[in-house]
Backbone of each chain as nested JSON, in Angstrom:
{
  "chains": [
    {"id": "A", "residues": [
      {"number": 1, "name": "MET", "atoms": {"N": [64.306, 134.441, 104.007], "CA": [63.341, 133.841, 104.928], "C": [63.335, 132.317, 104.751]}},
      {"number": 2, "name": "ALA", "atoms": {"N": [63.494, 131.84, 103.511], "CA": [63.476, 130.394, 103.27], "C": [64.615, 129.728, 104.02]}},
      {"number": 3, "name": "ARG", "atoms": {"N": [65.777, 130.363, 104.025], "CA": [66.921, 129.797, 104.722], "C": [66.635, 129.696, 106.212]}},
      {"number": 4, "name": "ASP", "atoms": {"N": [66.045, 130.725, 106.808], "CA": [65.742, 130.683, 108.237], "C": [64.713, 129.611, 108.541]}},
      {"number": 5, "name": "GLN", "atoms": {"N": [63.744, 129.486, 107.67], "CA": [62.723, 128.475, 107.912], "C": [63.34, 127.088, 107.858]}},
      {"number": 6, "name": "ALA", "atoms": {"N": [64.387, 126.959, 107.037], "CA": [65.009, 125.655, 106.902], "C": [65.913, 125.354, 108.092]}},
      {"number": 7, "name": "ARG", "atoms": {"N": [66.279, 126.363, 108.874], "CA": [67.211, 126.171, 109.979], "C": [66.464, 125.727, 111.224]}},
      {"number": 8, "name": "ARG", "atoms": {"N": [66.058, 124.472, 111.223], "CA": [65.382, 123.927, 112.385], "C": [66.388, 123.099, 113.172]}},
      {"number": 9, "name": "PRO", "atoms": {"N": [66.279, 123.12, 114.498], "CA": [67.207, 122.312, 115.283], "C": [66.965, 120.827, 115.044]}},
      {"number": 10, "name": "VAL", "atoms": {"N": [67.998, 120.064, 115.247], "CA": [67.849, 118.629, 115.055], "C": [67.051, 118.051, 116.21]}},
      {"number": 11, "name": "THR", "atoms": {"N": [66.337, 117.006, 115.923], "CA": [65.521, 116.359, 116.952], "C": [66.338, 115.284, 117.671]}},
      {"number": 12, "name": "ASP", "atoms": {"N": [65.807, 114.852, 118.794], "CA": [66.461, 113.763, 119.523], "C": [66.521, 112.499, 118.674]}},
      {"number": 13, "name": "GLU", "atoms": {"N": [65.487, 112.314, 117.874], "CA": [65.455, 111.135, 117.009], "C": [66.568, 111.211, 115.971]}},
      {"number": 14, "name": "THR", "atoms": {"N": [66.772, 112.398, 115.448], "CA": [67.851, 112.576, 114.478], "C": [69.199, 112.261, 115.103]}},
      {"number": 15, "name": "LEU", "atoms": {"N": [69.411, 112.755, 116.3], "CA": [70.69, 112.485, 116.97], "C": [70.851, 110.99, 117.241]}},
      {"number": 16, "name": "ALA", "atoms": {"N": [69.773, 110.332, 117.576], "CA": [69.839, 108.882, 117.801], "C": [70.234, 108.175, 116.506]}},
      {"number": 17, "name": "ASN", "atoms": {"N": [69.702, 108.646, 115.399], "CA": [70.062, 108.057, 114.104], "C": [71.521, 108.323, 113.759]}},
      {"number": 18, "name": "VAL", "atoms": {"N": [71.986, 109.501, 114.118], "CA": [73.393, 109.818, 113.878], "C": [74.284, 108.872, 114.676]}},
      {"number": 19, "name": "ARG", "atoms": {"N": [73.929, 108.668, 115.929], "CA": [74.712, 107.753, 116.778], "C": [74.731, 106.351, 116.198]}},
      {"number": 20, "name": "LYS", "atoms": {"N": [73.59, 105.922, 115.733], "CA": [73.485, 104.575, 115.169], "C": [74.381, 104.459, 113.936]}},
      {"number": 21, "name": "ALA", "atoms": {"N": [74.349, 105.472, 113.096], "CA": [75.173, 105.463, 111.888], "C": [76.658, 105.499, 112.249]}},
      {"number": 22, "name": "MET", "atoms": {"N": [76.983, 106.25, 113.275], "CA": [78.374, 106.324, 113.709], "C": [78.858, 104.974, 114.227]}},
      {"number": 23, "name": "ARG", "atoms": {"N": [78.007, 104.282, 114.949], "CA": [78.405, 102.973, 115.479], "C": [78.646, 102.003, 114.334]}},
      {"number": 24, "name": "LYS", "atoms": {"N": [77.773, 102.043, 113.374], "CA": [77.912, 101.146, 112.225], "C": [79.187, 101.479, 111.449]}},
      {"number": 25, "name": "GLN", "atoms": {"N": [79.443, 102.754, 111.295], "CA": [80.62, 103.177, 110.553], "C": [81.9, 102.818, 111.284]}},
      {"number": 26, "name": "ARG", "atoms": {"N": [81.83, 102.78, 112.599], "CA": [82.993, 102.436, 113.402], "C": [83.527, 101.065, 113.006]}},
      {"number": 27, "name": "LYS", "atoms": {"N": [82.616, 100.136, 112.778], "CA": [83.006, 98.78, 112.395], "C": [83.663, 98.798, 111.017]}},
      {"number": 28, "name": "GLU", "atoms": {"N": [83.086, 99.551, 110.09], "CA": [83.674, 99.655, 108.751], "C": [85.072, 100.267, 108.834]}},
      {"number": 29, "name": "LEU", "atoms": {"N": [85.187, 101.265, 109.673], "CA": [86.472, 101.941, 109.841], "C": [87.508, 100.98, 110.411]}},
      {"number": 30, "name": "ARG", "atoms": {"N": [87.11, 100.259, 111.429], "CA": [88.016, 99.3, 112.039], "C": [88.448, 98.24, 111.036]}},
      {"number": 31, "name": "ASP", "atoms": {"N": [87.511, 97.729, 110.265], "CA": [87.837, 96.72, 109.255], "C": [88.786, 97.291, 108.216]}},
      {"number": 32, "name": "TYR", "atoms": {"N": [88.552, 98.52, 107.818], "CA": [89.419, 99.168, 106.842], "C": [90.831, 99.303, 107.397]}},
      {"number": 33, "name": "LEU", "atoms": {"N": [90.927, 99.727, 108.631], "CA": [92.245, 99.869, 109.263], "C": [92.957, 98.513, 109.295]}},
      {"number": 34, "name": "ALA", "atoms": {"N": [92.237, 97.495, 109.711], "CA": [92.84, 96.16, 109.813], "C": [93.297, 95.654, 108.439]}},
      {"number": 35, "name": "GLU", "atoms": {"N": [92.49, 95.892, 107.425], "CA": [92.847, 95.466, 106.066], "C": [94.128, 96.108, 105.583]}},
      {"number": 36, "name": "HIS", "atoms": {"N": [94.421, 97.291, 106.126], "CA": [95.606, 98.018, 105.698], "C": [96.745, 97.919, 106.7]}},
      {"number": 37, "name": "GLY", "atoms": {"N": [96.666, 96.904, 107.534], "CA": [97.802, 96.584, 108.388], "C": [97.938, 97.413, 109.65]}},
      {"number": 38, "name": "VAL", "atoms": {"N": [96.907, 98.201, 109.979], "CA": [96.986, 99.021, 111.197], "C": [96.6, 98.174, 112.411]}},
      {"number": 39, "name": "ASP", "atoms": {"N": [97.317, 98.355, 113.492], "CA": [97.014, 97.661, 114.739], "C": [95.681, 98.169, 115.287]}},
      {"number": 40, "name": "VAL", "atoms": {"N": [94.703, 97.286, 115.337], "CA": [93.375, 97.686, 115.807], "C": [93.014, 96.992, 117.111]}},
      {"number": 41, "name": "SER", "atoms": {"N": [94.016, 96.512, 117.833], "CA": [93.727, 95.808, 119.09], "C": [92.957, 96.713, 120.047]}},
      {"number": 42, "name": "ALA", "atoms": {"N": [93.254, 98.007, 120.048], "CA": [92.548, 98.931, 120.939], "C": [91.106, 99.118, 120.515]}},
      {"number": 43, "name": "TRP", "atoms": {"N": [90.814, 98.838, 119.274], "CA": [89.466, 99.078, 118.756], "C": [88.492, 97.99, 119.147]}},
      {"number": 44, "name": "HIS", "atoms": {"N": [88.999, 96.923, 119.71], "CA": [88.082, 95.859, 120.097], "C": [87.464, 96.099, 121.45]}},
      {"number": 45, "name": "GLU", "atoms": {"N": [87.862, 97.176, 122.123], "CA": [87.193, 97.564, 123.363], "C": [85.978, 98.375, 122.97]}},
      {"number": 46, "name": "ASP", "atoms": {"N": [85.001, 97.687, 122.454], "CA": [83.922, 98.385, 121.766], "C": [82.641, 98.414, 122.554]}},
      {"number": 47, "name": "ASP", "atoms": {"N": [82.741, 98.075, 123.847], "CA": [81.518, 97.998, 124.632], "C": [80.971, 99.381, 124.896]}},
      {"number": 48, "name": "GLU", "atoms": {"N": [79.705, 99.448, 125.05], "CA": [79.068, 100.712, 125.405], "C": [78.633, 100.708, 126.854]}}
    ]},
    {"id": "B", "residues": [
      {"number": 1, "name": "MET", "atoms": {"N": [80.093, 130.053, 104.893], "CA": [80.363, 129.449, 106.187], "C": [80.76, 127.982, 106.039]}},
      {"number": 2, "name": "THR", "atoms": {"N": [80.752, 127.48, 104.778], "CA": [81.098, 126.085, 104.563], "C": [82.595, 125.895, 104.75]}},
      {"number": 3, "name": "ASP", "atoms": {"N": [82.97, 124.911, 105.539], "CA": [84.369, 124.622, 105.741], "C": [84.894, 123.86, 104.542]}},
      {"number": 4, "name": "ARG", "atoms": {"N": [86.219, 123.928, 104.332], "CA": [86.78, 123.186, 103.229], "C": [86.64, 121.687, 103.48]}},
      {"number": 5, "name": "ALA", "atoms": {"N": [86.384, 120.943, 102.439], "CA": [86.309, 119.501, 102.56], "C": [87.708, 118.976, 102.847]}},
      {"number": 6, "name": "PRO", "atoms": {"N": [87.826, 117.848, 103.507], "CA": [89.137, 117.258, 103.77], "C": [89.892, 117.092, 102.473]}},
      {"number": 7, "name": "ARG", "atoms": {"N": [91.166, 117.484, 102.465], "CA": [91.899, 117.489, 101.212], "C": [92.552, 116.149, 100.973]}},
      {"number": 8, "name": "GLY", "atoms": {"N": [92.219, 115.508, 99.859], "CA": [92.937, 114.367, 99.337], "C": [93.175, 113.208, 100.266]}},
      {"number": 9, "name": "TYR", "atoms": {"N": [92.27, 112.881, 101.126], "CA": [92.448, 111.692, 101.955], "C": [92.241, 110.447, 101.099]}},
      {"number": 10, "name": "ASP", "atoms": {"N": [93.002, 109.399, 101.456], "CA": [92.88, 108.148, 100.706], "C": [91.477, 107.58, 100.832]}},
      {"number": 11, "name": "ARG", "atoms": {"N": [90.898, 107.769, 101.992], "CA": [89.586, 107.174, 102.235], "C": [88.743, 108.122, 103.071]}},
      {"number": 12, "name": "LEU", "atoms": {"N": [87.48, 108.228, 102.702], "CA": [86.538, 109.059, 103.438], "C": [85.378, 108.213, 103.93]}},
      {"number": 13, "name": "PHE", "atoms": {"N": [84.957, 108.494, 105.146], "CA": [83.762, 107.859, 105.689], "C": [82.837, 108.992, 106.13]}},
      {"number": 14, "name": "VAL", "atoms": {"N": [81.572, 108.888, 105.767], "CA": [80.598, 109.897, 106.181], "C": [79.402, 109.173, 106.777]}},
      {"number": 15, "name": "ALA", "atoms": {"N": [79.035, 109.57, 108.013], "CA": [77.895, 108.912, 108.65], "C": [77.073, 109.905, 109.448]}},
      {"number": 16, "name": "PRO", "atoms": {"N": [75.745, 109.923, 109.302], "CA": [75.046, 109.192, 108.257], "C": [75.192, 109.901, 106.91]}},
      {"number": 17, "name": "GLU", "atoms": {"N": [74.817, 109.244, 105.859], "CA": [74.987, 109.844, 104.539], "C": [73.943, 110.905, 104.273]}},
      {"number": 18, "name": "HIS", "atoms": {"N": [72.815, 110.826, 104.972], "CA": [71.764, 111.815, 104.784], "C": [71.323, 112.332, 106.138]}},
      {"number": 19, "name": "GLY", "atoms": {"N": [70.916, 113.579, 106.209], "CA": [70.469, 114.157, 107.47], "C": [71.21, 115.432, 107.775]}},
      {"number": 20, "name": "PRO", "atoms": {"N": [70.773, 116.179, 108.774], "CA": [71.311, 117.506, 109.055], "C": [72.613, 117.514, 109.862]}},
      {"number": 21, "name": "VAL", "atoms": {"N": [73.007, 116.385, 110.376], "CA": [74.251, 116.296, 111.153], "C": [75.006, 115.07, 110.662]}},
      {"number": 22, "name": "ARG", "atoms": {"N": [76.302, 115.203, 110.495], "CA": [77.067, 114.061, 110.022], "C": [78.489, 114.117, 110.562]}},
      {"number": 23, "name": "ARG", "atoms": {"N": [79.084, 112.941, 110.623], "CA": [80.485, 112.852, 111.01], "C": [81.279, 112.445, 109.778]}},
      {"number": 24, "name": "ARG", "atoms": {"N": [82.319, 113.185, 109.516], "CA": [83.163, 112.89, 108.362], "C": [84.524, 112.457, 108.891]}},
      {"number": 25, "name": "ILE", "atoms": {"N": [85.024, 111.358, 108.366], "CA": [86.356, 110.874, 108.741], "C": [87.179, 110.734, 107.476]}},
      {"number": 26, "name": "GLY", "atoms": {"N": [88.349, 111.367, 107.469], "CA": [89.303, 111.228, 106.376], "C": [90.534, 110.522, 106.91]}},
      {"number": 27, "name": "LEU", "atoms": {"N": [91.147, 109.721, 106.054], "CA": [92.199, 108.832, 106.545], "C": [93.275, 108.585, 105.493]}},
      {"number": 28, "name": "ASP", "atoms": {"N": [94.54, 108.662, 105.912], "CA": [95.666, 108.217, 105.092], "C": [96.419, 107.153, 105.882]}},
      {"number": 29, "name": "ILE", "atoms": {"N": [96.76, 106.076, 105.209], "CA": [97.527, 105.008, 105.86], "C": [98.72, 104.674, 104.979]}},
      {"number": 30, "name": "GLU", "atoms": {"N": [99.88, 104.544, 105.608], "CA": [101.078, 104.132, 104.882], "C": [101.791, 103.056, 105.677]}},
      {"number": 31, "name": "ARG", "atoms": {"N": [101.99, 101.944, 105.04], "CA": [102.72, 100.821, 105.648], "C": [102.195, 100.519, 107.05]}},
      {"number": 32, "name": "GLY", "atoms": {"N": [100.904, 100.396, 107.163], "CA": [100.308, 99.98, 108.423], "C": [100.22, 101.072, 109.475]}},
      {"number": 33, "name": "LYS", "atoms": {"N": [100.536, 102.299, 109.116], "CA": [100.453, 103.391, 110.085], "C": [99.524, 104.487, 109.557]}},
      {"number": 34, "name": "VAL", "atoms": {"N": [98.729, 105.027, 110.482], "CA": [97.863, 106.145, 110.142], "C": [98.729, 107.402, 110.103]}},
      {"number": 35, "name": "THR", "atoms": {"N": [98.918, 107.957, 108.928], "CA": [99.789, 109.131, 108.809], "C": [99.005, 110.434, 108.905]}},
      {"number": 36, "name": "ARG", "atoms": {"N": [97.727, 110.36, 108.616], "CA": [96.899, 111.562, 108.658], "C": [95.454, 111.154, 108.875]}},
      {"number": 37, "name": "PHE", "atoms": {"N": [94.749, 111.914, 109.708], "CA": [93.324, 111.667, 109.839], "C": [92.587, 112.948, 110.192]}},
      {"number": 38, "name": "LEU", "atoms": {"N": [91.307, 112.889, 109.928], "CA": [90.409, 113.977, 110.283], "C": [89.101, 113.365, 110.762]}},
      {"number": 39, "name": "VAL", "atoms": {"N": [88.634, 113.803, 111.897], "CA": [87.309, 113.429, 112.391], "C": [86.573, 114.743, 112.616]}},
      {"number": 40, "name": "GLN", "atoms": {"N": [85.506, 114.93, 111.905], "CA": [84.855, 116.243, 111.884], "C": [83.345, 116.08, 112.005]}},
      {"number": 41, "name": "LEU", "atoms": {"N": [82.752, 116.832, 112.901], "CA": [81.3, 116.867, 113.031], "C": [80.8, 118.063, 112.233]}},
      {"number": 42, "name": "GLU", "atoms": {"N": [79.815, 117.82, 111.382], "CA": [79.325, 118.873, 110.493], "C": [77.817, 119.048, 110.65]}},
      {"number": 43, "name": "TYR", "atoms": {"N": [77.387, 120.274, 110.462], "CA": [75.974, 120.614, 110.632], "C": [75.472, 121.277, 109.362]}},
      {"number": 44, "name": "LEU", "atoms": {"N": [74.328, 120.849, 108.913], "CA": [73.736, 121.416, 107.695], "C": [73.038, 122.725, 108.052]}},
      {"number": 45, "name": "ILE", "atoms": {"N": [73.702, 123.83, 107.788], "CA": [73.161, 125.115, 108.211], "C": [72.217, 125.718, 107.175]}},
      {"number": 46, "name": "ASP", "atoms": {"N": [72.296, 125.245, 105.949], "CA": [71.379, 125.724, 104.93], "C": [71.011, 124.571, 104.019]}},
      {"number": 47, "name": "PRO", "atoms": {"N": [69.906, 123.899, 104.318], "CA": [69.509, 122.74, 103.505], "C": [69.233, 123.111, 102.049]}},
      {"number": 48, "name": "ILE", "atoms": {"N": [68.771, 124.334, 101.84], "CA": [68.437, 124.736, 100.469], "C": [69.701, 124.858, 99.624]}},
      {"number": 49, "name": "ALA", "atoms": {"N": [70.735, 125.438, 100.191], "CA": [71.992, 125.593, 99.471], "C": [72.939, 124.417, 99.694]}},
      {"number": 50, "name": "ASP", "atoms": {"N": [72.503, 123.451, 100.514], "CA": [73.37, 122.312, 100.879], "C": [74.697, 122.821, 101.445]}},
      {"number": 51, "name": "GLU", "atoms": {"N": [74.566, 123.739, 102.392], "CA": [75.737, 124.352, 102.99], "C": [75.995, 123.744, 104.372]}},
      {"number": 52, "name": "TRP", "atoms": {"N": [77.179, 123.224, 104.554], "CA": [77.563, 122.56, 105.803], "C": [78.591, 123.399, 106.552]}},
      {"number": 53, "name": "ALA", "atoms": {"N": [78.547, 123.313, 107.866], "CA": [79.528, 124.007, 108.705], "C": [80.175, 123.005, 109.651]}},
      {"number": 54, "name": "THR", "atoms": {"N": [81.425, 123.271, 109.961], "CA": [82.128, 122.428, 110.926], "C": [81.689, 122.79, 112.333]}},
      {"number": 55, "name": "VAL", "atoms": {"N": [81.439, 121.788, 113.132], "CA": [81.077, 121.993, 114.537], "C": [82.33, 121.816, 115.404]}},
      {"number": 56, "name": "VAL", "atoms": {"N": [82.926, 120.647, 115.299], "CA": [84.2, 120.379, 115.967], "C": [85.05, 119.509, 115.053]}},
      {"number": 57, "name": "ARG", "atoms": {"N": [86.364, 119.538, 115.316], "CA": [87.271, 118.771, 114.475], "C": [88.418, 118.231, 115.315]}},
      {"number": 58, "name": "TYR", "atoms": {"N": [88.79, 116.986, 115.018], "CA": [90.003, 116.374, 115.579], "C": [90.864, 116.006, 114.388]}},
      {"number": 59, "name": "ASP", "atoms": {"N": [92.136, 116.326, 114.425], "CA": [92.949, 115.947, 113.273], "C": [94.369, 115.584, 113.662]}},
      {"number": 60, "name": "HIS", "atoms": {"N": [95.007, 114.926, 112.729], "CA": [96.396, 114.51, 112.893], "C": [97.06, 114.566, 111.529]}},
      {"number": 61, "name": "ASP", "atoms": {"N": [98.279, 115.104, 111.532], "CA": [99.056, 115.131, 110.305], "C": [100.523, 115.029, 110.703]}},
      {"number": 62, "name": "ALA", "atoms": {"N": [101.114, 113.899, 110.385], "CA": [102.507, 113.684, 110.764], "C": [103.471, 114.414, 109.858]}},
      {"number": 63, "name": "GLU", "atoms": {"N": [102.961, 114.887, 108.706], "CA": [103.884, 115.45, 107.721], "C": [103.583, 116.897, 107.365]}},
      {"number": 64, "name": "GLY", "atoms": {"N": [102.499, 117.43, 107.906], "CA": [102.129, 118.786, 107.52], "C": [102.929, 119.844, 108.26]}},
      {"number": 65, "name": "ALA", "atoms": {"N": [102.735, 121.092, 107.887], "CA": [103.421, 122.202, 108.544], "C": [102.926, 122.313, 109.986]}},
      {"number": 66, "name": "PRO", "atoms": {"N": [103.819, 122.484, 110.939], "CA": [103.435, 122.519, 112.357], "C": [102.371, 123.56, 112.672]}},
      {"number": 67, "name": "GLU", "atoms": {"N": [102.434, 124.699, 111.957], "CA": [101.495, 125.775, 112.283], "C": [100.11, 125.496, 111.725]}},
      {"number": 68, "name": "ALA", "atoms": {"N": [100.019, 124.51, 110.852], "CA": [98.735, 124.265, 110.205], "C": [98.099, 122.944, 110.609]}},
      {"number": 69, "name": "SER", "atoms": {"N": [98.797, 122.154, 111.402], "CA": [98.26, 120.835, 111.696], "C": [98.781, 120.342, 113.033]}},
      {"number": 70, "name": "HIS", "atoms": {"N": [98.134, 119.309, 113.531], "CA": [98.563, 118.681, 114.781], "C": [99.195, 117.331, 114.492]}},
      {"number": 71, "name": "ASP", "atoms": {"N": [100.277, 117.027, 115.15], "CA": [100.841, 115.684, 115.114], "C": [100.574, 115.084, 116.485]}},
      {"number": 72, "name": "VAL", "atoms": {"N": [99.642, 114.165, 116.55], "CA": [99.22, 113.631, 117.85], "C": [100.317, 112.833, 118.528]}},
      {"number": 73, "name": "THR", "atoms": {"N": [101.276, 112.324, 117.731], "CA": [102.36, 111.548, 118.342], "C": [103.338, 112.453, 119.09]}},
      {"number": 74, "name": "GLU", "atoms": {"N": [103.255, 113.741, 118.818], "CA": [104.121, 114.703, 119.517], "C": [103.336, 115.631, 120.431]}},
      {"number": 75, "name": "GLU", "atoms": {"N": [102.13, 115.982, 120.031], "CA": [101.355, 116.992, 120.775], "C": [100.177, 116.398, 121.543]}},
      {"number": 76, "name": "GLY", "atoms": {"N": [99.821, 115.175, 121.233], "CA": [98.586, 114.642, 121.793], "C": [97.411, 115.031, 120.918]}},
      {"number": 77, "name": "LEU", "atoms": {"N": [96.237, 114.498, 121.272], "CA": [95.035, 114.775, 120.492], "C": [94.4, 116.074, 120.958]}},
      {"number": 78, "name": "HIS", "atoms": {"N": [94.012, 116.906, 119.987], "CA": [93.311, 118.16, 120.268], "C": [91.935, 118.119, 119.649]}},
      {"number": 79, "name": "ILE", "atoms": {"N": [91.051, 118.933, 120.175], "CA": [89.777, 119.175, 119.515], "C": [89.687, 120.662, 119.208]}},
      {"number": 80, "name": "ASP", "atoms": {"N": [89.331, 120.967, 117.96], "CA": [89.132, 122.356, 117.542], "C": [87.636, 122.634, 117.511]}},
      {"number": 81, "name": "VAL", "atoms": {"N": [87.256, 123.742, 118.094], "CA": [85.845, 124.122, 118.167], "C": [85.588, 125.265, 117.204]}},
      {"number": 82, "name": "TYR", "atoms": {"N": [84.51, 125.145, 116.428], "CA": [84.204, 126.13, 115.398], "C": [82.906, 126.876, 115.699]}},
      {"number": 83, "name": "ARG", "atoms": {"N": [82.933, 128.137, 115.332], "CA": [81.743, 128.976, 115.457], "C": [81.756, 129.968, 114.304]}},
      {"number": 84, "name": "GLU", "atoms": {"N": [80.636, 130.072, 113.624], "CA": [80.519, 130.982, 112.479], "C": [81.639, 130.748, 111.465]}},
      {"number": 85, "name": "GLY", "atoms": {"N": [81.982, 129.488, 111.28], "CA": [82.966, 129.154, 110.263], "C": [84.413, 129.362, 110.661]}},
      {"number": 86, "name": "GLU", "atoms": {"N": [84.637, 129.803, 111.896], "CA": [86.004, 130.068, 112.338], "C": [86.344, 129.188, 113.543]}},
      {"number": 87, "name": "LYS", "atoms": {"N": [87.605, 128.809, 113.609], "CA": [88.045, 128.073, 114.792], "C": [88.13, 129.054, 115.96]}},
      {"number": 88, "name": "VAL", "atoms": {"N": [87.432, 128.773, 117.039], "CA": [87.401, 129.706, 118.166], "C": [88.081, 129.163, 119.413]}},
      {"number": 89, "name": "ASP", "atoms": {"N": [88.362, 127.867, 119.411], "CA": [88.986, 127.298, 120.595], "C": [89.638, 125.969, 120.244]}},
      {"number": 90, "name": "THR", "atoms": {"N": [90.627, 125.614, 121.03], "CA": [91.291, 124.318, 120.892], "C": [91.534, 123.769, 122.284]}},
      {"number": 91, "name": "HIS", "atoms": {"N": [91.184, 122.492, 122.478], "CA": [91.403, 121.863, 123.78], "C": [92.289, 120.644, 123.611]}},
      {"number": 92, "name": "GLU", "atoms": {"N": [93.224, 120.503, 124.501], "CA": [94.033, 119.284, 124.509], "C": [93.243, 118.179, 125.188]}},
      {"number": 93, "name": "LEU", "atoms": {"N": [93.267, 117.017, 124.58], "CA": [92.499, 115.907, 125.139], "C": [93.378, 114.807, 125.712]}},
      {"number": 94, "name": "THR", "atoms": {"N": [94.541, 114.621, 125.113], "CA": [95.414, 113.542, 125.559], "C": [96.87, 113.976, 125.472]}},
      {"number": 95, "name": "PRO", "atoms": {"N": [97.752, 113.269, 126.157], "CA": [99.186, 113.439, 125.899], "C": [99.529, 112.748, 124.577]}},
      {"number": 96, "name": "PRO", "atoms": {"N": [100.781, 112.829, 124.122], "CA": [101.164, 112.167, 122.865], "C": [100.792, 110.69, 122.867]}},
      {"number": 97, "name": "LEU", "atoms": {"N": [100.318, 110.239, 121.721], "CA": [99.922, 108.833, 121.601], "C": [99.964, 108.434, 120.133]}},
      {"number": 98, "name": "PRO", "atoms": {"N": [99.987, 107.127, 119.852], "CA": [100.004, 106.674, 118.45], "C": [98.75, 107.136, 117.714]}},
      {"number": 99, "name": "ALA", "atoms": {"N": [98.914, 107.389, 116.442], "CA": [97.816, 107.946, 115.653], "C": [96.614, 107.026, 115.58]}},
      {"number": 100, "name": "ASN", "atoms": {"N": [96.848, 105.731, 115.485], "CA": [95.695, 104.825, 115.386], "C": [94.879, 104.852, 116.674]}},
      {"number": 101, "name": "LYS", "atoms": {"N": [95.545, 105.031, 117.811], "CA": [94.815, 105.132, 119.083], "C": [94.128, 106.485, 119.185]}},
      {"number": 102, "name": "ALA", "atoms": {"N": [94.798, 107.519, 118.699], "CA": [94.199, 108.852, 118.732], "C": [92.909, 108.881, 117.918]}},
      {"number": 103, "name": "LEU", "atoms": {"N": [92.9, 108.172, 116.828], "CA": [91.707, 108.119, 115.99], "C": [90.544, 107.515, 116.784]}},
      {"number": 104, "name": "LYS", "atoms": {"N": [90.815, 106.454, 117.507], "CA": [89.775, 105.842, 118.324], "C": [89.328, 106.786, 119.448]}},
      {"number": 105, "name": "VAL", "atoms": {"N": [90.284, 107.455, 120.065], "CA": [89.935, 108.396, 121.127], "C": [89.043, 109.507, 120.569]}},
      {"number": 106, "name": "ALA", "atoms": {"N": [89.38, 109.978, 119.387], "CA": [88.57, 111.037, 118.762], "C": [87.145, 110.545, 118.52]}},
      {"number": 107, "name": "GLU", "atoms": {"N": [87.042, 109.346, 118.008], "CA": [85.721, 108.75, 117.787], "C": [84.931, 108.641, 119.075]}},
      {"number": 108, "name": "ASP", "atoms": {"N": [85.565, 108.09, 120.096], "CA": [84.895, 107.914, 121.39], "C": [84.462, 109.262, 121.957]}},
      {"number": 109, "name": "HIS", "atoms": {"N": [85.355, 110.217, 121.871], "CA": [85.079, 111.539, 122.45], "C": [83.903, 112.206, 121.752]}},
      {"number": 110, "name": "LEU", "atoms": {"N": [83.894, 112.126, 120.45], "CA": [82.8, 112.745, 119.708], "C": [81.474, 112.063, 120.017]}},
      {"number": 111, "name": "ALA", "atoms": {"N": [81.501, 110.75, 120.077], "CA": [80.267, 110.016, 120.4], "C": [79.749, 110.414, 121.782]}},
      {"number": 112, "name": "ALA", "atoms": {"N": [80.67, 110.604, 122.713], "CA": [80.262, 110.943, 124.084], "C": [79.708, 112.349, 124.196]}},
      {"number": 113, "name": "HIS", "atoms": {"N": [80.137, 113.244, 123.337], "CA": [79.762, 114.652, 123.469], "C": [78.917, 115.153, 122.31]}},
      {"number": 114, "name": "LEU", "atoms": {"N": [78.425, 114.245, 121.519], "CA": [77.687, 114.613, 120.304], "C": [76.557, 115.596, 120.592]}},
      {"number": 115, "name": "GLU", "atoms": {"N": [75.698, 115.25, 121.524], "CA": [74.533, 116.103, 121.782], "C": [74.952, 117.483, 122.255]}},
      {"number": 116, "name": "GLY", "atoms": {"N": [75.9, 117.508, 123.163], "CA": [76.343, 118.796, 123.702], "C": [76.907, 119.7, 122.618]}},
      {"number": 117, "name": "TYR", "atoms": {"N": [77.707, 119.122, 121.741], "CA": [78.295, 119.925, 120.671], "C": [77.235, 120.427, 119.714]}},
      {"number": 118, "name": "VAL", "atoms": {"N": [76.278, 119.586, 119.386], "CA": [75.213, 119.992, 118.467], "C": [74.361, 121.089, 119.105]}},
      {"number": 119, "name": "HIS", "atoms": {"N": [73.973, 120.907, 120.335], "CA": [73.115, 121.899, 120.994], "C": [73.833, 123.238, 121.16]}},
      {"number": 120, "name": "ARG", "atoms": {"N": [75.082, 123.184, 121.506], "CA": [75.842, 124.423, 121.646], "C": [75.954, 125.121, 120.304]}},
      {"number": 121, "name": "PHE", "atoms": {"N": [76.22, 124.356, 119.254], "CA": [76.311, 124.93, 117.912], "C": [75.003, 125.615, 117.546]}},
      {"number": 122, "name": "GLU", "atoms": {"N": [73.908, 124.952, 117.835], "CA": [72.603, 125.537, 117.519], "C": [72.376, 126.832, 118.302]}},
      {"number": 123, "name": "GLN", "atoms": {"N": [72.771, 126.824, 119.532], "CA": [72.662, 128.054, 120.338], "C": [73.486, 129.175, 119.742]}},
      {"number": 124, "name": "TRP", "atoms": {"N": [74.707, 128.908, 119.436], "CA": [75.609, 129.923, 118.895], "C": [75.102, 130.494, 117.576]}},
      {"number": 125, "name": "HIS", "atoms": {"N": [74.42, 129.663, 116.813], "CA": [74.011, 130.089, 115.484], "C": [72.524, 130.419, 115.407]}},
      {"number": 126, "name": "GLY", "atoms": {"N": [71.912, 130.596, 116.568], "CA": [70.53, 131.052, 116.591], "C": [69.537, 130.059, 116.028]}},
      {"number": 127, "name": "ILE", "atoms": {"N": [69.873, 128.787, 116.076], "CA": [68.938, 127.772, 115.592], "C": [68.192, 127.295, 116.815]}},
      {"number": 128, "name": "LYS", "atoms": {"N": [66.993, 127.849, 116.992], "CA": [66.313, 127.67, 118.26], "C": [65.634, 126.317, 118.319]}},
      {"number": 129, "name": "ARG", "atoms": {"N": [65.634, 125.738, 119.515], "CA": [64.965, 124.468, 119.708], "C": [63.47, 124.714, 119.795]}},
      {"number": 130, "name": "GLY", "atoms": {"N": [62.703, 123.761, 119.345], "CA": [61.254, 123.92, 119.195], "C": [60.551, 124.234, 120.49]}},
      {"number": 131, "name": "ASP", "atoms": {"N": [60.815, 123.429, 121.542], "CA": [60.157, 123.725, 122.811], "C": [61.161, 124.318, 123.758]}},
      {"number": 132, "name": "ARG", "atoms": {"N": [61.029, 125.574, 123.998], "CA": [61.838, 126.376, 124.901], "C": [63.256, 126.491, 124.434]}}
    ]}
  ]
}
């Protein structure tokens, strides 16, 4: 029963936080790629 | 129902670090080329046991066995859909393309479909939404 009680759907706020974290991580990922010599020219099309 | 963690990637990114849904990215780079990557959406199905399940996955492996991995430079980018811990579907998303571009496409695609994938996963696994 404890497991079922813990299985609550994610809220819209949670998803918004996930998106925000993903956007932030995207920049870290791009920087990491660039540091290791990967062509990141396509990654600069970052507009939403 | 926990999926295996990405095996031996040079670098891992997890976002967000805390919360019931997260995106995990694993990456190998050799001489300026992405040789392997994984972009995976994960859902915390049992917070008490800290048990995570894969929701969807995009991957690339230029050196792995063909039957076990996708090479996006030859096959294009695919998305694997998971239900109850098993892969239940695979969709082609692009024609063949360079791995570094495929990684960006995977990121963009997941961001665009995040809510839909999460809601569908919750439906499939009986995790009911609070209002209706």
